ZADO-1210 file (C-alpha; in nm, 4 decimals, padded with zeros to 6 digits):
<atoms>
<atom x="01.2662" y="02.0168" z="-03.8758" code="UNK" pos="1"/>
<atom x="01.0393" y="02.0103" z="-04.1903" code="UNK" pos="2"/>
<atom x="00.6729" y="02.1333" z="-04.2316" code="UNK" pos="3"/>
<atom x="00.4704" y="01.9361" z="-04.4230" code="UNK" pos="4"/>
<atom x="00.0914" y="01.8961" z="-04.5092" code="UNK" pos="5"/>
<atom x="-00.1186" y="01.7622" z="-04.2068" code="UNK" pos="6"/>
<atom x="-00.3942" y="01.6480" z="-04.5382" code="UNK" pos="7"/>
<atom x="-00.1213" y="01.4934" z="-04.7388" code="UNK" pos="8"/>
<atom x="-00.0506" y="01.2727" z="-04.4788" code="UNK" pos="9"/>
<atom x="-00.4058" y="01.1757" z="-04.3767" code="UNK" pos="10"/>
<atom x="-00.5689" y="01.1085" z="-04.6915" code="UNK" pos="11"/>
<atom x="-00.2447" y="00.8884" z="-04.7728" code="UNK" pos="12"/>
<atom x="-00.2543" y="00.7159" z="-04.4084" code="UNK" pos="13"/>
<atom x="-00.5933" y="00.4370" z="-04.4595" code="UNK" pos="14"/>
<atom x="-00.5061" y="00.3266" z="-04.8355" code="UNK" pos="15"/>
<atom x="-00.1170" y="00.2248" z="-04.7902" code="UNK" pos="16"/>
<atom x="00.0745" y="00.3808" z="-04.4728" code="UNK" pos="17"/>
<atom x="00.0623" y="00.4025" z="-04.1317" code="UNK" pos="18"/>
<atom x="00.2832" y="00.6978" z="-03.9599" code="UNK" pos="19"/>
<atom x="00.3930" y="00.6516" z="-03.6306" code="UNK" pos="20"/>
<atom x="00.5782" y="00.9414" z="-03.4070" code="UNK" pos="21"/>
<atom x="00.8006" y="00.8601" z="-03.1356" code="UNK" pos="22"/>
<atom x="00.9963" y="01.0208" z="-02.8984" code="UNK" pos="23"/>
<atom x="01.1764" y="00.9925" z="-02.5637" code="UNK" pos="24"/>
<atom x="01.3648" y="01.2297" z="-02.2931" code="UNK" pos="25"/>
<atom x="01.5196" y="01.2136" z="-01.9628" code="UNK" pos="26"/>
<atom x="01.5300" y="01.4839" z="-01.6819" code="UNK" pos="27"/>
<atom x="01.8612" y="01.4585" z="-01.5444" code="UNK" pos="28"/>
<atom x="01.9864" y="01.2844" z="-01.7899" code="UNK" pos="29"/>
<atom x="02.3394" y="01.0967" z="-01.6706" code="UNK" pos="30"/>
<atom x="02.2991" y="01.1798" z="-01.3455" code="UNK" pos="31"/>
<atom x="02.1955" y="00.8721" z="-01.1189" code="UNK" pos="32"/>
<atom x="01.8677" y="00.9922" z="-01.0185" code="UNK" pos="33"/>
<atom x="01.7573" y="01.0386" z="-01.3835" code="UNK" pos="34"/>
<atom x="01.3806" y="00.9860" z="-01.4466" code="UNK" pos="35"/>
<atom x="01.2879" y="00.8657" z="-01.8274" code="UNK" pos="36"/>
<atom x="00.9878" y="00.8429" z="-02.0133" code="UNK" pos="37"/>
<atom x="00.8526" y="00.7978" z="-02.3337" code="UNK" pos="38"/>
<atom x="00.5860" y="00.8941" z="-02.6274" code="UNK" pos="39"/>
<atom x="00.3827" y="00.6357" z="-02.8766" code="UNK" pos="40"/>
<atom x="00.1486" y="00.8898" z="-03.1301" code="UNK" pos="41"/>
<atom x="-00.0454" y="00.7607" z="-03.4173" code="UNK" pos="42"/>
<atom x="-00.2173" y="01.0693" z="-03.6349" code="UNK" pos="43"/>
<atom x="-00.4351" y="00.8167" z="-03.7836" code="UNK" pos="44"/>
<atom x="-00.7685" y="00.8567" z="-03.5845" code="UNK" pos="45"/>
<atom x="-00.8830" y="00.5247" z="-03.6467" code="UNK" pos="46"/>
<atom x="-00.5583" y="00.4077" z="-03.4365" code="UNK" pos="47"/>
<atom x="-00.5673" y="00.6554" z="-03.1427" code="UNK" pos="48"/>
<atom x="-00.6207" y="00.4118" z="-02.9391" code="UNK" pos="49"/>
<atom x="-00.2533" y="00.2489" z="-02.9776" code="UNK" pos="50"/>
<atom x="-00.1481" y="00.6103" z="-02.8800" code="UNK" pos="51"/>
<atom x="00.0483" y="00.5348" z="-02.5706" code="UNK" pos="52"/>
<atom x="00.3311" y="00.7890" z="-02.3403" code="UNK" pos="53"/>
<atom x="00.4925" y="00.6593" z="-02.0272" code="UNK" pos="54"/>
<atom x="00.7633" y="00.6123" z="-01.8032" code="UNK" pos="55"/>
<atom x="01.0370" y="00.4252" z="-01.8899" code="UNK" pos="56"/>
<atom x="01.0504" y="00.0756" z="-01.7445" code="UNK" pos="57"/>
<atom x="01.3151" y="00.0419" z="-01.6670" code="UNK" pos="58"/>
<atom x="01.6517" y="00.0394" z="-01.4361" code="UNK" pos="59"/>
<atom x="01.8876" y="00.2289" z="-01.6529" code="UNK" pos="60"/>
<atom x="01.7152" y="00.5738" z="-01.7207" code="UNK" pos="61"/>
<atom x="01.8519" y="00.7157" z="-02.0079" code="UNK" pos="62"/>
<atom x="01.7287" y="00.9652" z="-02.3031" code="UNK" pos="63"/>
<atom x="01.8744" y="00.7347" z="-02.5339" code="UNK" pos="64"/>
<atom x="01.7096" y="00.4483" z="-02.3759" code="UNK" pos="65"/>
<atom x="01.3760" y="00.6243" z="-02.3939" code="UNK" pos="66"/>
<atom x="01.4448" y="00.7082" z="-02.7241" code="UNK" pos="67"/>
<atom x="01.4889" y="00.3187" z="-02.8134" code="UNK" pos="68"/>
<atom x="01.1918" y="00.2194" z="-02.6269" code="UNK" pos="69"/>
<atom x="00.9556" y="00.4273" z="-02.7694" code="UNK" pos="70"/>
<atom x="01.0778" y="00.3066" z="-03.1195" code="UNK" pos="71"/>
<atom x="00.9642" y="-00.0295" z="-02.9488" code="UNK" pos="72"/>
<atom x="00.6437" y="00.0348" z="-02.8407" code="UNK" pos="73"/>
<atom x="00.5702" y="00.1975" z="-03.1636" code="UNK" pos="74"/>
<atom x="00.6940" y="-00.0925" z="-03.3838" code="UNK" pos="75"/>
<atom x="00.5271" y="-00.3593" z="-03.1530" code="UNK" pos="76"/>
<atom x="00.1745" y="-00.1531" z="-03.1497" code="UNK" pos="77"/>
<atom x="00.1742" y="-00.0680" z="-03.5580" code="UNK" pos="78"/>
<atom x="-00.1235" y="-00.2536" z="-03.7185" code="UNK" pos="79"/>
<atom x="-00.0524" y="-00.5644" z="-03.9639" code="UNK" pos="80"/>
<atom x="-00.2782" y="-00.5495" z="-04.1989" code="UNK" pos="81"/>
<atom x="-00.0586" y="-00.4881" z="-04.4685" code="UNK" pos="82"/>
<atom x="00.0210" y="-00.1223" z="-04.4559" code="UNK" pos="83"/>
<atom x="00.3775" y="00.0046" z="-04.4516" code="UNK" pos="84"/>
<atom x="00.4546" y="00.1243" z="-04.1621" code="UNK" pos="85"/>
<atom x="00.6163" y="00.4582" z="-04.1314" code="UNK" pos="86"/>
<atom x="00.7892" y="00.5543" z="-03.7646" code="UNK" pos="87"/>
<atom x="00.9619" y="00.8977" z="-03.7605" code="UNK" pos="88"/>
<atom x="01.2164" y="00.9686" z="-03.4908" code="UNK" pos="89"/>
<atom x="01.4422" y="01.2581" z="-03.4271" code="UNK" pos="90"/>
<atom x="01.6580" y="01.0509" z="-03.2424" code="UNK" pos="91"/>
<atom x="02.0166" y="00.9979" z="-03.4285" code="UNK" pos="92"/>
<atom x="02.1180" y="00.7828" z="-03.2184" code="UNK" pos="93"/>
<atom x="01.8513" y="00.5555" z="-03.2231" code="UNK" pos="94"/>
<atom x="01.8147" y="00.5783" z="-03.6022" code="UNK" pos="95"/>
<atom x="02.1981" y="00.5312" z="-03.6054" code="UNK" pos="96"/>
<atom x="02.1604" y="00.1972" z="-03.3984" code="UNK" pos="97"/>
<atom x="01.9232" y="00.0624" z="-03.6480" code="UNK" pos="98"/>
<atom x="01.9641" y="00.1699" z="-03.9613" code="UNK" pos="99"/>
<atom x="02.3809" y="00.2229" z="-03.9161" code="UNK" pos="100"/>
<atom x="02.5594" y="00.0190" z="-03.7060" code="UNK" pos="101"/>
<atom x="02.3559" y="-00.3001" z="-03.6120" code="UNK" pos="102"/>
<atom x="02.5195" y="-00.5079" z="-03.8925" code="UNK" pos="103"/>
<atom x="02.9086" y="-00.3855" z="-03.7796" code="UNK" pos="104"/>
<atom x="02.8278" y="-00.4843" z="-03.4157" code="UNK" pos="105"/>
<atom x="02.6324" y="-00.7798" z="-03.4687" code="UNK" pos="106"/>
<atom x="02.9252" y="-00.9453" z="-03.6357" code="UNK" pos="107"/>
<atom x="03.2091" y="-00.7442" z="-03.3618" code="UNK" pos="108"/>
<atom x="03.0601" y="-00.9424" z="-03.1006" code="UNK" pos="109"/>
<atom x="02.8641" y="-00.6338" z="-02.9742" code="UNK" pos="110"/>
<atom x="03.1573" y="-00.4282" z="-02.9550" code="UNK" pos="111"/>
<atom x="03.1503" y="-00.0784" z="-03.1051" code="UNK" pos="112"/>
<atom x="03.4832" y="00.0452" z="-03.3133" code="UNK" pos="113"/>
<atom x="03.6591" y="00.1253" z="-02.9705" code="UNK" pos="114"/>
<atom x="03.6574" y="-00.2455" z="-02.8547" code="UNK" pos="115"/>
<atom x="03.3594" y="-00.1470" z="-02.6390" code="UNK" pos="116"/>
<atom x="03.0277" y="-00.2930" z="-02.5262" code="UNK" pos="117"/>
<atom x="02.7822" y="-00.1891" z="-02.7408" code="UNK" pos="118"/>
<atom x="02.5442" y="00.0403" z="-02.4881" code="UNK" pos="119"/>
<atom x="02.2084" y="-00.0351" z="-02.4531" code="UNK" pos="120"/>
<atom x="02.2132" y="-00.4050" z="-02.6984" code="UNK" pos="121"/>
<atom x="01.9561" y="-00.5122" z="-02.4738" code="UNK" pos="122"/>
<atom x="01.7250" y="-00.2625" z="-02.6024" code="UNK" pos="123"/>
<atom x="01.8483" y="-00.2963" z="-02.9344" code="UNK" pos="124"/>
<atom x="01.8476" y="-00.6140" z="-03.0045" code="UNK" pos="125"/>
<atom x="01.4474" y="-00.6341" z="-02.9293" code="UNK" pos="126"/>
<atom x="01.3781" y="-00.3004" z="-03.1652" code="UNK" pos="127"/>
<atom x="01.5570" y="-00.5457" z="-03.4272" code="UNK" pos="128"/>
<atom x="01.3530" y="-00.8512" z="-03.3637" code="UNK" pos="129"/>
<atom x="01.0097" y="-00.5980" z="-03.4014" code="UNK" pos="130"/>
<atom x="01.1325" y="-00.4659" z="-03.7098" code="UNK" pos="131"/>
</atoms>
């Protein structure tokens, strides 16, 4: 993980950018009894009322779904005051879903490169609508 100077982040937060960190996780991931949760964190003290965490409100409890849901909640909660929103995630899967694979999946009728339906299509489409 790259370290950064929080003072720099704080000094530019109020001007042009809103930073938000999100994460998702699941205990017993892959098992039928898995439980997943998410968190969304705005470091700007004026936006701390937007911070949120909780259980994944979904029947399918996986870490990938929790990561996607955290991104959705971050995008939904982000202010729409003209500042650029920068969302941080440690999930390569979630980032690739929207940044790399989305257009191909859409054009392939939501089938992956193996011809199999894309997992988590519902959340990926919802995230796409929010961004």
